[in-house]
N, C-alpha and C positions, 0 to 999 in steps of 0.2 A: 504494500500500500504506500509506504514512504517513497519507494522508488518511482511509483506512478505519479504521486503528487509532485515530486521533484521534477519529473519529466514534463508534467503539465505546466509548472511555473516557469521552467526554463524556456519552454516553447512559447509561452505567452509573452515573455519579455524579450525574446530574440528579435533581431531586426526583421526576420521573415514572418513575424506573427501577423495573422490576418487583421485587416483594418477593422473588420466587423466585431472583433473580440470586445466584450464588455463584461463588467461585473454589476450585480444588482446594487443600486444606490440606496443608502439608508435615508430615512426621512429627516434626520437632524440637519439643520442649517445654522451655522455659527451666527451669533449676533455681532454685527459689526458696530462698534461704538468708539467714538474718538476718546483717547485717553484724557481724562480730566486731571491734569497735573498742576501742582503748585509750582511756583517759580523755582523753589529749591529742587523739587523733583525733576522739573524740566532741565535744569542745569546738570543734574546727575545723569540723566539720559544722554544729554549732549556730550558730556565729558566722556561717558563710556563709548558713545558712538564714534567720537574722535579717536579714542584709544583703539577701538576695534578695527577701524578702517585704516588708520595711519600705521598700524603695526605691520601692514604689508611691506612698507619700507622698501619700495623698488625691488622686491624679490628677496630682500635680506631678512625679513621679519618672520612673524609667526604664521604667515599664510592664512590669516583669519578668514579672508574672503575667497580663497582659492578652494573651490569645492569640486567634487567629482560625482557623477551619476552614472552607475554601471560602467565605471572606468573611463568616463569622458569628462574632460575638464571644463570648468566655467568659473567666472568671477561673479558671485552672487552672495547675498545674505540668506541663510536658510529660512529665516522668518518671512522674508518677502516671497520666497518660493512657496511657502505654506499658504500665504494669502492668495497667490496665483491659483493654487490647487482649489481653494475654497471658491474663488470666483468662477473657475471653469465648471466646477460641479453645479454651482448655483445658476450660472447664466448660459452654459452650454454653447459657447461661440462656435459658429460654423467655420470660421477662419481666424487664425491667429497670425498676425504679421509681426515678425521679429526683425528689427533693424540692428545689425551687429551679431554676427554668427560666432566669431572666434573659433573654437574647436568643436562646436556643436553640442556641448553638454546640455545647455539650457533648452535647445530645440528638442533634444531627446526627452528631457523631463516633461516638456509640454506634450510631446507626442504620446508618451506613456500614460499621462493623465487623461488625454483624449481617448486612448485605448480603453481605459477603465470606465470612462463615462459613456463611450460608444459613439462619439461624434466629434467632428472637428479635424482640421488639417492645419499645417504650419507652413508658411512661406518665410524663409529666413534669408536676409540680404546682407552681403558683405563684399567689398571690393578686393579683399585679400585672398589670394588663392593658395597661400603657403601651407594652409592646414587641410587642404582638400583630401589628401590621402588618408587622414585619420578621422575625418568627420563621420559620425555614425549614419548608416543608411537605415531608413525606416519608411514604410509605405505612406505614412502621413506627412513626411517632411519633403519639401521642395526647396533646394538651394538655388539662389539667384546670385550671380556674380555681377557686381557693379555698385555704383553709388545709389544710395536710397533716394536721392533727389534728382537722379537722371530721369528726364521725362519719358524715355523709352522704358526704363525699369518700372516707373510708376504706372505707365499705361498698362503694362502686363499685370501688375498687382491690382489695379482698378478693375480690369477685366475679370480677374479671378474672384474679386469681391462681388461682382454682379450676381444678384439673386440670393446673396447671403443676408439673413435677417439679423445676424449679430456678428460683428467683427471686433476683435480685440487687437490693439496695436501696442507693441512694446518697443520703445526707443532706447537702444543701448549701443549706439554706434559712436561716431565722433562726438565728444562731449563739449566742443566749443559752442558758445552761445549762438552764433549765426547759423551754424549747421542745424542745431536742434530746433531753432525757431523756424527754419525753412521746412524741416520735417513736420513740425506741428501744423504749419499752414497748409502743407500739401496733403497730409494723411487724415486730418480731422474730419473732412467730409465723409469718410468711409464709416464713421462711427454712428450707430443708430441711437435713439433716445435711451438714456440710462446706461449706454455702453461706455467703455473706457479706452482712453489712450494713456499708457503709463510711460512717464518720463523717468528713466533710471538715473541714478547718481546725482540727484539734485542736492545731495549732502556736501558736494565738493565746493571749493571757493569759500570756505568758512561757514558752511551751513550744516554741520559745524566743523567739518574737517578740510584738510588741504587748503588753507587760506590763501596760498600763493598761486593757485591754479589759474585765476583770472575768470572772467565771465563765462559761465557754463550753463548747465541745464536749469538750475534755479532761476537764473536771470532770463533764460529763454521762456520759462513758464510765466514770469512776471510780464514780459513783453507780449506774449500771446494772450494772457488774460486781460491786458489793457486794451486789446483790439477785438477781443472775441468774448461775448457774454453767453455763449452757448455751453461753456464748460466751467466747472468749479472743482477745486481740489477737494477730493473726498478723503478727509483725514481719518475717517473710521477705518480705512485700510491700514492705518498705522497703529492698530490696537495693541500690537505686541511691543510697541514703543521703539525697539531697535529696528531701524529701516535704513536702507540706502537711498530711499526715494521719498524723503519728506516733501509734502506738497506736490508730489509727482504723480499721484493717482488722480487723473482728471476724468470726471464723469460728465457726460453730456446731459444737460437739463433742459435744453430748448432746441 
């Protein structure tokens, strides 16, 4: 019996697993609530967030944000990934667009969650081909080579999103403010009411970590919010307090 169970699990999580595989979902849905913190508590969270993130130290530190999923590397906070899992189970997006592939670990996490839910596919975009050989293959994942703001790339993504009732966008590419702002302007029309576009690494440039980075995702969110009233930062997605995306979970309200 154990050998058969092991065989079933290995087959389910293998890259060749059928797209239609799914597990029964339980009825519980987590309550998303914004942390109600005192000034002292907020400082404690910010101090720990800075310590947690900055200990990466250009590859010489504790590798706090260097994670692996099924042996595939990514740069994420585990608590953010848990929020992603809860959002996918709750909202069941038809399409997840990931900007910034790196070695494909995060795309594989998303694909496996979609396997468990029984719906969804992932388009992940990156101009860097140096990791192509080790990026995981999965029937739900489509890799696109190029810039996320290339009109030709976006035309393909937009075509893929046609007919989708719920699209989730995750921006984790070039973190410079102008690039992120261009992505927000380009991709936000794909999001339906109450859907999300997630801007990752809003914590850099002193929010609260890496103060010398310069204008980045946080500033891009500020600029986007100043010109677009259709989205609001959903800080209930920060309920675990430690996040690399403060004010980066943008929900469409209009």
